[in-house]
LUMBA-559449 format. One line per 5 residues: number of its first residue (from 1); their letters; for each residue x, y, z of C-alpha. Coordinates in steps of 0.5 Angstrom, whole numbers. Layout:
residues N
NUM = A = X:Y:Z | ... .
//
This chain:
residues 571
1 = XXXXX = -50:113:417 | -55:113:423 | -60:118:422 | -66:116:426 | -71:118:420 .
6 = XXXXX = -68:113:416 | -70:107:421 | -78:109:421 | -82:105:426 | -87:100:424 .
11 = XXXXX = -93:104:424 | -98:107:419 | -101:112:423 | -107:113:418 | -109:106:418 .
16 = XXXXX = -108:105:426 | -110:111:429 | -116:113:424 | -123:110:424 | -127:110:418 .
21 = XXXXX = -134:111:420 | -138:109:426 | -140:103:429 | -148:101:429 | -152:106:433 .
26 = XXXXX = -154:101:439 | -146:101:440 | -145:108:440 | -144:113:446 | -146:120:444 .
31 = XXXXX = -144:127:447 | -144:134:445 | -137:136:445 | -131:131:446 | -125:133:449 .
36 = XXXXX = -119:129:448 | -114:130:454 | -115:133:461 | -109:138:461 | -109:145:462 .
41 = XXXXX = -112:147:455 | -117:141:455 | -120:143:462 | -120:150:460 | -124:149:454 .
46 = XXXXX = -129:145:458 | -130:150:464 | -131:156:459 | -135:152:455 | -140:150:461 .
51 = XXXXX = -140:157:463 | -143:159:456 | -148:153:456 | -150:155:463 | -152:161:460 .
56 = XXXXX = -156:158:454 | -160:152:457 | -163:151:450 | -157:149:447 | -155:145:453 .
61 = XXXXX = -161:141:453 | -160:140:445 | -153:137:447 | -156:131:451 | -154:127:457 .
66 = XXXXX = -147:129:456 | -146:136:454 | -138:135:455 | -134:129:456 | -126:130:457 .
71 = XXXXX = -123:123:456 | -116:123:459 | -111:117:459 | -108:118:466 | -111:115:472 .
76 = XXXXX = -113:123:474 | -113:129:470 | -106:132:470 | -102:125:471 | -98:125:465 .
81 = XXXXX = -97:133:465 | -91:137:467 | -88:144:466 | -83:148:470 | -87:152:471 .
86 = XXXXX = -88:160:472 | -94:162:469 | -97:169:467 | -103:169:471 | -108:173:466 .
91 = XXXXX = -112:167:462 | -113:163:469 | -116:170:472 | -120:171:466 | -123:163:466 .
96 = XXXXX = -124:164:474 | -125:171:476 | -128:170:482 | -122:166:485 | -116:170:488 .
101 = XXXXX = -109:168:488 | -109:167:495 | -114:162:494 | -110:159:488 | -105:157:494 .
106 = XXXXX = -110:155:498 | -112:150:493 | -105:148:492 | -103:149:485 | -100:155:486 .
111 = XXXXX = -94:157:490 | -92:164:490 | -92:170:486 | -85:172:483 | -82:178:486 .
116 = XXXXX = -74:177:485 | -70:173:480 | -63:172:477 | -60:169:471 | -53:166:471 .
121 = XXXXX = -48:164:465 | -45:158:468 | -38:157:464 | -36:151:468 | -37:146:474 .
126 = XXXXX = -35:152:479 | -37:158:477 | -43:162:476 | -44:169:473 | -50:173:474 .
131 = XXXXX = -52:177:468 | -58:183:468 | -64:179:467 | -66:179:459 | -73:181:457 .
136 = XXXXX = -75:174:456 | -73:171:463 | -77:177:466 | -82:174:471 | -84:179:476 .
141 = XXXXX = -91:178:478 | -92:171:475 | -94:165:479 | -90:159:480 | -95:153:479 .
146 = XXXXX = -96:146:479 | -99:144:472 | -101:137:475 | -104:140:481 | -108:146:477 .
151 = XXXXX = -111:140:472 | -114:137:478 | -117:143:480 | -120:145:473 | -122:137:473 .
156 = XXXXX = -126:139:480 | -129:145:477 | -131:142:470 | -134:136:474 | -138:141:478 .
161 = XXXXX = -141:144:472 | -143:138:469 | -137:135:465 | -137:128:464 | -129:126:466 .
166 = XXXXX = -127:119:463 | -120:118:467 | -116:112:465 | -119:112:458 | -115:112:452 .
171 = XXXXX = -117:115:446 | -114:111:441 | -117:113:434 | -120:119:431 | -126:117:427 .
176 = XXXXX = -127:120:420 | -133:120:416 | -135:124:410 | -129:128:410 | -130:130:418 .
181 = XXXXX = -128:128:425 | -134:125:428 | -131:123:435 | -126:118:437 | -126:111:439 .
186 = XXXXX = -123:109:446 | -118:104:447 | -119:97:449 | -117:95:456 | -115:88:459 .
191 = XXXXX = -111:85:453 | -104:81:454 | -97:82:452 | -99:79:445 | -106:83:444 .
196 = XXXXX = -110:77:447 | -116:79:451 | -115:77:458 | -121:75:463 | -122:82:465 .
201 = XXXXX = -122:85:457 | -127:91:455 | -127:93:448 | -127:100:446 | -133:104:444 .
206 = XXXXX = -134:109:439 | -136:116:442 | -139:120:437 | -139:128:438 | -141:134:435 .
211 = XXXXX = -135:137:436 | -128:134:438 | -122:138:441 | -115:135:441 | -112:137:447 .
216 = XXXXX = -107:131:448 | -101:136:449 | -94:134:446 | -94:128:441 | -101:127:441 .
221 = XXXXX = -103:120:439 | -109:123:435 | -106:130:433 | -101:128:428 | -105:123:424 .
226 = XXXXX = -111:129:424 | -105:134:421 | -104:129:416 | -111:127:414 | -113:134:413 .
231 = XXXXX = -106:137:411 | -106:142:416 | -98:143:416 | -98:145:409 | -93:151:408 .
236 = XXXXX = -91:150:415 | -84:148:418 | -83:142:421 | -85:141:429 | -78:141:433 .
241 = XXXXX = -78:138:440 | -74:139:447 | -74:134:453 | -75:137:460 | -73:133:466 .
246 = XXXXX = -75:136:473 | -75:134:481 | -78:137:487 | -74:138:493 | -76:139:500 .
251 = XXXXX = -71:144:503 | -69:147:509 | -68:154:507 | -73:158:503 | -70:160:496 .
256 = XXXXX = -72:167:495 | -72:168:487 | -73:165:481 | -67:162:478 | -65:161:470 .
261 = XXXXX = -58:159:468 | -55:159:461 | -49:155:458 | -45:153:456 | -44:148:462 .
266 = XXXXX = -46:142:463 | -47:142:455 | -41:142:450 | -39:148:446 | -37:143:440 .
271 = XXXXX = -42:145:434 | -41:138:432 | -45:136:439 | -51:140:437 | -53:141:445 .
276 = XXXXX = -57:147:447 | -61:147:453 | -62:151:460 | -64:150:467 | -69:153:472 .
281 = XXXXX = -69:153:480 | -76:156:482 | -78:157:489 | -85:154:492 | -88:155:498 .
286 = XXXXX = -93:150:500 | -98:155:505 | -102:149:507 | -96:145:510 | -91:150:511 .
291 = XXXXX = -86:146:507 | -80:150:503 | -80:147:496 | -75:148:490 | -77:146:483 .
296 = XXXXX = -71:144:479 | -70:142:472 | -66:141:466 | -69:142:458 | -65:140:452 .
301 = XXXXX = -67:141:445 | -67:134:441 | -63:137:436 | -57:134:439 | -52:129:435 .
306 = XXXXX = -48:126:441 | -52:119:442 | -50:119:450 | -53:126:451 | -58:125:457 .
311 = XXXXX = -63:130:460 | -64:126:466 | -56:125:467 | -55:132:465 | -59:135:471 .
316 = XXXXX = -56:130:476 | -49:133:473 | -52:140:474 | -54:139:481 | -46:138:483 .
321 = XXXXX = -45:145:481 | -44:150:488 | -49:154:486 | -54:149:486 | -51:145:492 .
326 = XXXXX = -52:151:496 | -60:151:495 | -61:143:495 | -56:141:500 | -59:138:507 .
331 = XXXXX = -66:137:503 | -70:131:500 | -72:130:493 | -80:128:493 | -82:128:486 .
336 = XXXXX = -79:127:479 | -82:128:472 | -80:128:465 | -84:131:459 | -82:133:451 .
341 = XXXXX = -85:140:449 | -86:143:442 | -80:148:441 | -82:150:433 | -86:156:435 .
346 = XXXXX = -90:160:430 | -88:157:424 | -89:150:426 | -96:151:428 | -101:147:424 .
351 = XXXXX = -108:150:422 | -112:149:428 | -118:147:425 | -121:142:421 | -128:139:419 .
356 = XXXXX = -131:137:426 | -125:139:430 | -120:144:433 | -113:143:436 | -111:147:443 .
361 = XXXXX = -105:148:447 | -98:144:446 | -102:139:441 | -102:145:437 | -95:147:439 .
366 = XXXXX = -97:154:443 | -90:154:447 | -86:160:447 | -79:157:449 | -75:163:449 .
371 = XXXXX = -79:166:455 | -80:159:457 | -88:160:457 | -94:155:455 | -99:154:460 .
376 = XXXXX = -102:161:459 | -102:160:452 | -106:153:453 | -111:156:458 | -112:162:453 .
381 = XXXXX = -113:157:447 | -118:153:451 | -122:159:452 | -122:161:445 | -124:154:443 .
386 = XXXXX = -130:154:447 | -132:160:445 | -131:158:438 | -135:152:439 | -141:155:442 .
391 = XXXXX = -142:160:436 | -141:154:432 | -146:150:436 | -151:155:437 | -151:159:430 .
396 = XXXXX = -147:154:425 | -141:159:425 | -135:156:422 | -130:153:427 | -124:156:423 .
401 = XXXXX = -126:163:427 | -122:159:432 | -116:160:428 | -117:167:427 | -118:169:434 .
406 = XXXXX = -112:165:436 | -108:169:431 | -111:176:434 | -110:174:441 | -104:174:446 .
411 = XXXXX = -102:167:443 | -101:170:436 | -98:176:438 | -93:173:443 | -91:167:438 .
416 = XXXXX = -90:172:432 | -85:176:436 | -80:170:437 | -82:167:431 | -74:167:428 .
421 = XXXXX = -71:167:435 | -69:159:436 | -68:157:429 | -61:160:429 | -59:155:435 .
426 = XXXXX = -59:149:430 | -52:152:427 | -49:151:434 | -49:155:440 | -43:160:438 .
431 = XXXXX = -45:161:431 | -53:162:432 | -52:166:439 | -51:173:435 | -57:172:431 .
436 = XXXXX = -61:169:437 | -59:176:441 | -61:180:434 | -68:177:434 | -69:178:441 .
441 = XXXXX = -67:185:441 | -71:187:435 | -77:183:437 | -77:179:431 | -76:184:426 .
446 = XXXXX = -69:182:425 | -67:177:422 | -72:178:417 | -77:173:413 | -78:166:415 .
451 = XXXXX = -72:162:418 | -73:155:417 | -73:149:421 | -70:142:420 | -73:135:423 .
456 = XXXXX = -70:133:429 | -69:126:427 | -65:128:420 | -59:129:425 | -54:124:424 .
461 = XXXXX = -52:121:431 | -45:119:433 | -42:116:440 | -39:122:443 | -36:123:450 .
466 = XXXXX = -42:127:454 | -43:121:458 | -36:121:461 | -38:127:465 | -44:124:469 .
471 = XXXXX = -44:123:476 | -45:116:479 | -52:116:483 | -51:116:490 | -58:115:492 .
476 = XXXXX = -58:121:496 | -57:127:492 | -56:124:485 | -60:119:482 | -61:114:477 .
481 = XXXXX = -67:113:472 | -70:107:475 | -71:110:482 | -73:116:479 | -79:112:475 .
486 = XXXXX = -81:109:482 | -83:116:485 | -86:118:479 | -92:114:481 | -92:109:474 .
491 = XXXXX = -96:104:475 | -96:100:468 | -98:93:469 | -93:88:467 | -97:84:462 .
496 = XXXXX = -100:90:458 | -99:91:451 | -93:94:448 | -95:101:446 | -88:103:444 .
501 = XXXXX = -86:102:436 | -79:102:434 | -74:98:430 | -71:93:434 | -65:92:430 .
506 = XXXXX = -61:99:428 | -54:102:428 | -51:102:435 | -51:109:434 | -58:110:434 .
511 = XXXXX = -59:104:440 | -55:109:444 | -59:115:442 | -65:112:445 | -62:108:451 .
516 = XXXXX = -59:115:453 | -64:120:451 | -70:116:455 | -71:119:462 | -74:112:464 .
521 = XXXXX = -69:107:462 | -74:104:457 | -69:102:452 | -63:97:453 | -57:94:449 .
526 = XXXXX = -55:87:450 | -49:86:454 | -46:82:448 | -48:86:443 | -42:88:438 .
531 = XXXXX = -39:95:439 | -41:97:432 | -46:96:426 | -53:94:428 | -55:91:435 .
536 = XXXXX = -61:89:438 | -66:94:442 | -69:91:448 | -76:95:450 | -78:95:457 .
541 = XXXXX = -84:99:456 | -87:98:463 | -82:103:465 | -85:109:460 | -87:115:463 .
546 = XXXXX = -90:118:457 | -85:123:456 | -86:122:448 | -78:124:446 | -77:118:442 .
551 = XXXXX = -82:120:437 | -77:126:436 | -71:121:434 | -74:115:430 | -79:112:434 .
556 = XXXXX = -87:112:436 | -91:112:442 | -98:109:441 | -104:110:446 | -102:106:452 .
561 = XXXXX = -108:102:456 | -112:107:460 | -109:108:467 | -102:106:465 | -96:111:466 .
566 = XXXXX = -94:116:471 | -99:119:476 | -95:126:477 | -98:130:483 | -93:136:483 .
571 = X = -90:136:476 .
//
C-alpha cells in the first residue's frame, strides 16, 4: 500500500508554527493590524482598512506608528501568486471606485474585457467539439488579469495610504497567548543548510498586533496550525486541492475569445486513475507594448491515483493538440508559473475568525472551482474583514461578525450554490459526471444534503502509464520542468535551509508520485533504486516554487527564508 497519509512528514505544526507567549517588551515590534500575505486578499484588506482609518483619525493615531503592516515572504507582493485569471470586476471596482477599467489596463494588471468565449469537449488528440457555453463558464463582461501584477498595484496603493509592507519577510510562527492570537514571529534570515547561523544572520522578531489577518493563500504556513489550535474545522469537510500550471505566450495573431476545454483528453477516463482536470486559453492585450499575449494553463484535481500524473507535462501534451497549435505556433513562451488551489468549496471552509485573528481569501478556501473563480472572492473577503476589524478596534464589536457578513455576501451565496457540485467527481469522470450536471442545473438543490469529501492523501497510489504519452521537450514549443523554473524568477540561494518536509524513504509508488507531481522537479529517485519496495528520495528544495502541492500528497512545506522562491510578474 502506498497511501500518502500513512507516511506523514516529520513535523509537528502545533509545536513548530505556534509560539506560546511574547518576547520581552524591548524586543518587540508593535503594529496595529498585521496582515500575513501580500496577495489580492491581504492587500484588499490593507487598502480598505486604511480607507476607513483615513476617515477616523483618532483610531488611526491609537494604532501607533505602524497602523497596518503587510508581511510578505516573496521579494515583492504577488511574487508567489498565480491564477488564470478571468475576474469578476465588482469587488475591485468597489475597493477603488475612482479607477476605471481603462486605467486598470494602463496600470498593466488588466488585459481586456471578455466579449467572446467558447467551450470545447476534447475527446482525443485531434478533435475538439464546441458546445454551448455552460452557465458556470460564462464570462462576458469579466476582465482578464494578472493577479501578480494586481498585487503589485495594490501594494503601491497601500503604501501610499500608510501601510508598512515588509517584503522578503516570512511569518514563521503564530503567537498565541491566553487563548488568543497576539501577533506573528518573523523568520530568521542567514542560516545555512544545517540551520547554523552564517555571517549575515538576522534573528526573527515578534510582531505584536491587536488583530492578525491570515491571508497566506493556499497551504498557509500559519493558517493550518491556527485552524487546529482553535478547532475551526469542526463539522467541516476536509479541504481538497488542485494544481494549476500556466504559461504566458507572446503570439503573432491575437486570440479573439476566452477558451475553456473539458476532457477527457489529455487525461485518462479509467476510473482507477482518478484524473479530473481542464484547461484554459485566455487572450491578453498589453496596451502599453501592443503585444498580443495568451495565458494557457492546465488544472488537475490532486485526487488522482496514477503516480505518473504531472500537471506540467499534461500541459505540454495539451499544447500538441491542433486547437492549441493554431493559437500558439509562431509565438514565444515568456512566463511560467505553478500553484495549488483549494477546491473544497463551501463545506470545506473553516470558521473564519478566532480570538485576535481572521482568515481571508484562498487561505479560507474561498474558491469556486466550478466557475474557475476566486479572485473576486479574495478581494471581497479582504474588504469585509477590514470593515469587521475597524468595528472591532473602534467599538469592541466581535470579530465573528466578519464570518456572518461573508455568509450573507456574494461569497457565501455563490459558494452555496455549488456546494455539492465537485464531490461526485471523486467517483470518477463517467460515474460522477451526471450528478455534477444535476447540481449545476438545479443551482445546488440536487443532490440534496451535504456530499462528503475524502482527503487527497488517502488515495492508494499506483504506477500507471500516463507518463508514456508525454511529449519529449524540444525547448521551443514544449519544455522541461527545470527550464520552466528558470523563467519563474526563482532565486532561492543554494545554501538555504531545507523548507520541505517529507519522509526520505518511502514506497516506490509514493516517491514516483512526488517526482511526477512536482512542477519544479524538486523530488528525485536515485538511478540505482529498486523498482519496487521502499526507495530513497532526493529533495532539491532550491528548485521549489512554493506551489504547495506536496502537502496534498504526504509532505509539508514550512516557511522558506524571506525572499526565496519565484518572482512571478504576469502570473
